[in-house]
C-alpha positions in Angstrom: -41.7 116.6 89.1 -41.1 113.1 90.1 -42.0 111.2 93.1 -39.5 109.1 95.3 -41.4 105.8 96.2 -39.7 103.5 98.4 -40.7 99.7 98.6 -39.3 98.4 101.8 -39.2 94.6 101.6 -38.0 91.9 104.2 -34.8 91.6 102.4 -34.7 94.5 100.0 -35.6 97.9 99.9 -36.1 99.4 96.4 -36.2 103.0 96.0 -37.4 104.7 92.5 -37.9 107.9 90.9 -41.5 107.9 89.2 -43.3 110.5 87.3 -46.7 109.1 85.5 -46.0 105.7 85.9 -42.3 106.1 84.5 -39.3 105.4 86.5 -36.4 107.4 85.4 -33.9 106.0 88.0 -34.0 103.1 90.9 -31.8 101.8 93.7 -32.0 98.1 95.4 -30.7 98.0 98.9 -30.2 95.5 101.7 -33.3 95.8 104.2 -31.6 96.2 107.7 -34.0 96.8 110.5 -31.3 97.8 112.9 -30.7 100.8 110.5 -31.7 104.0 112.6 -33.6 107.3 110.9 -30.5 108.9 110.5 -28.8 106.3 108.6 -31.5 105.9 106.5 -31.4 109.7 105.6 -27.7 109.2 104.8 -28.3 106.5 102.7 -31.3 108.5 100.6 -29.0 111.3 100.5 -26.1 109.6 99.1 -27.9 107.5 96.6 -29.8 110.3 95.2 -27.5 113.3 95.4 -28.7 116.4 93.7 -32.0 114.6 92.5 -33.5 115.1 96.3 -33.6 118.5 95.2 -36.2 117.9 92.5 -38.6 115.4 93.7 -42.2 116.3 94.4 -42.7 114.3 97.4 -41.7 110.8 99.2 -44.0 107.7 99.7 -43.0 104.6 101.4 -44.5 101.1 102.2 -43.2 98.9 104.4 -43.4 95.1 105.6 -41.0 95.5 108.5 -42.4 97.5 111.6 -39.3 98.4 112.8 -38.2 100.0 109.5 -41.8 101.5 109.1 -41.2 103.7 112.5 -37.4 104.4 111.4 -38.9 105.6 108.0 -41.3 108.2 109.7 -38.8 109.4 112.0 -36.4 109.9 108.9 -39.2 111.6 106.9 -40.2 114.2 109.9 -36.8 114.9 110.6 -34.9 114.9 107.5 -37.4 115.7 105.3 -40.0 118.0 106.8 -40.2 120.5 104.3 -41.0 117.6 101.5 -44.9 116.5 101.1 -44.5 112.7 102.6 -46.6 109.7 103.1 -46.2 106.3 104.9 -48.7 103.9 103.7 -50.8 101.9 106.2 -53.8 101.8 108.2 -56.3 104.6 107.7 -54.4 105.9 104.6 -57.0 106.2 101.4 -56.1 103.8 98.6 -59.0 103.7 96.8 -59.7 99.8 96.4 -61.9 98.3 98.8 -60.1 95.6 100.7 -62.6 92.3 101.3 -60.5 90.5 103.9 -61.4 89.5 107.4 -59.1 91.8 108.9 -58.0 94.3 106.3 -55.5 95.9 108.6 -53.2 92.9 108.6 -52.8 92.8 104.9 -49.5 93.8 103.9 -49.4 97.2 102.2 -47.0 96.0 99.5 -50.0 93.9 98.4 -52.4 96.1 98.4 -50.3 98.4 96.6 -49.7 96.3 94.0 -53.3 95.4 93.9 -54.3 98.9 93.2 -51.9 99.3 90.7 -53.4 96.1 88.7 -56.7 97.1 89.1 -55.8 100.8 87.8 -53.6 99.8 84.8 -55.1 96.4 83.8 -58.6 96.3 85.3 -60.1 93.3 86.7 -60.2 90.6 87.3 -56.3 90.4 87.7 -54.0 88.4 89.7 -50.4 89.8 91.0 -47.7 87.5 91.3 -44.8 89.1 93.1 -41.6 87.0 93.3 -39.6 88.5 96.2 -36.5 86.6 97.9 -38.6 85.8 101.2 -42.2 85.2 99.8 -43.8 84.9 96.8 -47.3 86.5 96.8 -50.4 86.1 95.0 -53.2 88.9 95.3 -56.3 88.6 93.5 -58.7 91.8 92.2 -62.2 90.6 91.0 -64.1 91.9 88.2 -65.6 95.0 90.3 -61.9 96.0 91.3 -62.1 95.0 94.6 -59.2 93.1 96.6 -60.4 89.5 97.5 -57.8 88.1 98.8 -54.5 85.9 97.8 -52.0 83.5 99.0 -48.2 83.3 100.2 -45.8 81.0 99.4 -41.6 80.7 100.6 -40.0 82.6 98.2 -36.9 81.4 96.0 -34.0 82.6 97.9 -35.4 81.7 101.6 -36.3 78.2 99.9 -32.6 77.6 98.4 -31.2 79.1 102.2 -33.4 76.6 104.1 -32.2 73.7 101.6 -28.6 74.6 102.1 -29.0 75.0 106.1 -30.7 71.5 106.4 -29.3 69.5 103.7 -26.0 68.0 105.0 -24.9 67.4 101.4 -26.5 70.3 99.8 -25.2 73.8 99.4 -25.9 77.3 98.2 -26.4 77.3 94.3 -26.5 80.4 91.7 -29.9 81.2 91.0 -30.1 80.3 87.3 -32.0 78.0 84.8 -30.6 74.7 84.4 -30.0 72.8 81.3 -33.3 70.4 81.9 -35.8 69.6 84.4 -34.1 66.2 84.9 -30.7 67.3 86.2 -27.3 65.5 86.1 -25.8 67.0 89.1 -26.5 68.1 92.7 -26.4 71.9 91.6 -28.4 71.7 88.7 -31.2 69.1 90.6 -31.4 72.3 93.1 -31.7 74.7 90.5 -34.3 72.6 88.5 -36.4 72.1 91.5 -36.3 75.8 92.5 -37.1 77.1 89.1 -39.2 74.6 87.5 -40.9 73.7 90.8 -41.7 77.4 91.5 -42.9 77.5 87.7 -45.6 74.9 88.1 -46.6 76.4 91.6 -47.3 79.5 90.1 -49.1 78.1 87.2 -51.4 75.5 89.4 -51.9 78.4 92.1 -53.2 81.0 89.0 -55.3 78.0 87.7 -57.1 77.3 91.1 -57.8 81.1 91.5 -59.4 81.4 88.1 -61.7 78.3 88.7 -62.4 80.2 92.1 -63.2 83.7 90.7 -65.3 81.6 88.3 -64.8 83.7 85.3 -63.4 83.2 81.7 -59.6 82.5 81.8 -59.3 84.9 78.8 -60.6 87.9 80.4 -57.8 87.8 83.5 -54.8 89.8 83.4 -52.1 87.9 85.2 -49.4 90.2 86.0 -45.8 89.4 87.2 -43.6 91.6 89.1 -40.7 91.5 91.5 -37.0 91.2 91.0 -36.9 87.6 90.8 -39.5 87.3 88.1 -37.3 87.1 85.2 -36.0 83.8 86.9 -39.4 81.8 86.3 -41.8 83.8 83.8 -40.3 82.2 80.7 -41.2 78.9 82.3 -45.0 79.9 82.8 -47.6 80.0 80.4 -50.2 81.9 82.5 -48.7 85.5 82.4 -50.3 88.0 80.5 -48.1 91.0 81.6 -44.7 91.6 83.2 -44.2 94.7 85.0 -41.3 95.3 87.1 -42.6 98.8 88.5 -45.9 97.8 89.5 -45.4 98.5 93.4 -43.6 102.0 92.8 -46.8 102.9 90.5 -49.1 101.6 93.1 -47.4 104.0 95.3 -47.6 106.7 92.7 -51.3 106.3 92.9 -51.7 106.4 96.7 -49.3 109.4 97.5 -51.8 111.2 94.7 -54.9 110.0 96.0 -53.9 111.4 99.6 -53.1 115.0 98.1 
């Protein structure tokens, strides 16, 4: 029976039915921190319909505190008869977190790293292309989470340019014809697409140097819904795994009974 895995990000929430690392159905909705527990329950039931009757459990990770609390309330009040888990401090993940303050690391980043360490082995670098942030997370050869970095996401960068640039505007996020653009729209697209690609390649190269390992031994995994916009412009990726977070959530759920 499938598990309902829910990844709540700052901009979007992804729901997926996953069984043995295979996603049979998925949905993406906007994240609204003002949505109540009852409203989340209505949304879940509306999206899944009769599929809810066949799920084996529900697992949630959230980077939005208000939604985390609403999610806990929803699960206890509306799905109390279904085994459920909200990933957070105190939940067993099985991956050591070697950070100054492990509790401040986003649960999605830990879940991604767990999935990478389990599915690809260490050393590994996960690059998650979200709209609000692009996150880089590093797993060493022993399978430990050793840190990473966060940069502004592609969508939030575009939004900031549109707000602060008097002669700039919102544009479609697509690959332009060339790096040297011939108009303002393509200039923005070039800066975002090729700029992010160059940033990713540069950061990955520096991370591998700090790991002090043979680059050929490092798995570099792209995930996140904006990954398709950039991955073809990067030579550093060894794998593309759009469901990495959901796979990690499945692992955490089963490790916690």
